[in-house]
C-alpha positions, 0 to 999 in steps of 0.5 A: 550267127553273125546277127547274135554276135553283133547284138551282144557287142559294143564299143567298150569292154570286149571280153573275147578276142575277135579278129578282122577279116580279110576277104580271100577272093578269086579272079587273079586280083591282089587280095593280100595287096596291104599286109600291114594294114589290118594289123595296124587297124586292129591296133588303133581300134584297140585303143580308140574303141576299146576293142579286143582285136587279135592283131593277126587278121583272119583270111577268109574265103567268100564261099566259106562258112567261117565268113560268119565268125567275123562281123567286119570283112575287109577286101582290097586290091588292084585287079580282077574280082569274080565270084561264083554263084555260091560265093555270091549267095554266101556273101549276100547271106552273111550281109543279110544276117548281120555281117559287114563288108568294106571294099577299099579299091586299091586302084584298079578294083572299080570296074570289077566291084560294081558287077560283082556287087550287082550280082550279089544284090541283083535288087539293090542298087549301089548309092553314094552314102550321105555325109550325114550317114553315122559312118561319118560321124562317130567316134571321128567327124569326117563331115565332108566323107571319106578323107583323100589318103593317096592321089591318082587321077585328081578325083575326089574320094567317094563312099558307096554303099549297099543298104539292106532293110536300111542298115548299111551292109557293104561300103565301098570306098574309091579314090581314097586308098584307106588300106594303104594309109593304115599300113606302116606309114614307111611303106608308102612314105605317108605323112603323120596326118595321113595315117592318122586320118586313114586310121580314124575313118577305118575305126568309124567303119569298124564301129559301124560294122560292130554297132550298126549305129556308129555309136 
């Protein structure tokens, strides 16, 4: 189970290679939108957190029992996302057992994310994560919240969350494009600073997912 895995890892000295997970979802959205993102994030975490991630991510479907092999699952895209009752239950059970889902709106996903999260957790509201939360503090300091990587509608970047028993189990970033910032810089002509900030925030998210505390 993921909760057992999370209880045995730390930010240093990972003996066995793990993989970052990429959620394969239905509805028509392009879950595959950022093909170099998780490779670069894994490489950055290996250097900055002393993790031992395989650079090839694991692509896992929402209703698959394999999801429990990955303490961190990333989701992105521009379009429609729907979940069946079976998928909603599997994702809910995964997060309640200790798993972590990061959703990054690649622009166009927001109108689908909110109702799906309400289906997954009908009794828990999606709320803005306070800037004081550990996910913004360790190992890199983002005292003003998630950084802005790409501009769309001249809106401030925001980070929302689902909290279960006091633990952030789902972190949803919007108006930032973190995943685009993780990609090879030439894909989006990102500056070195934007690429670095995106990866640093990504490392914070991964560390929180692995430890539950950010430290």
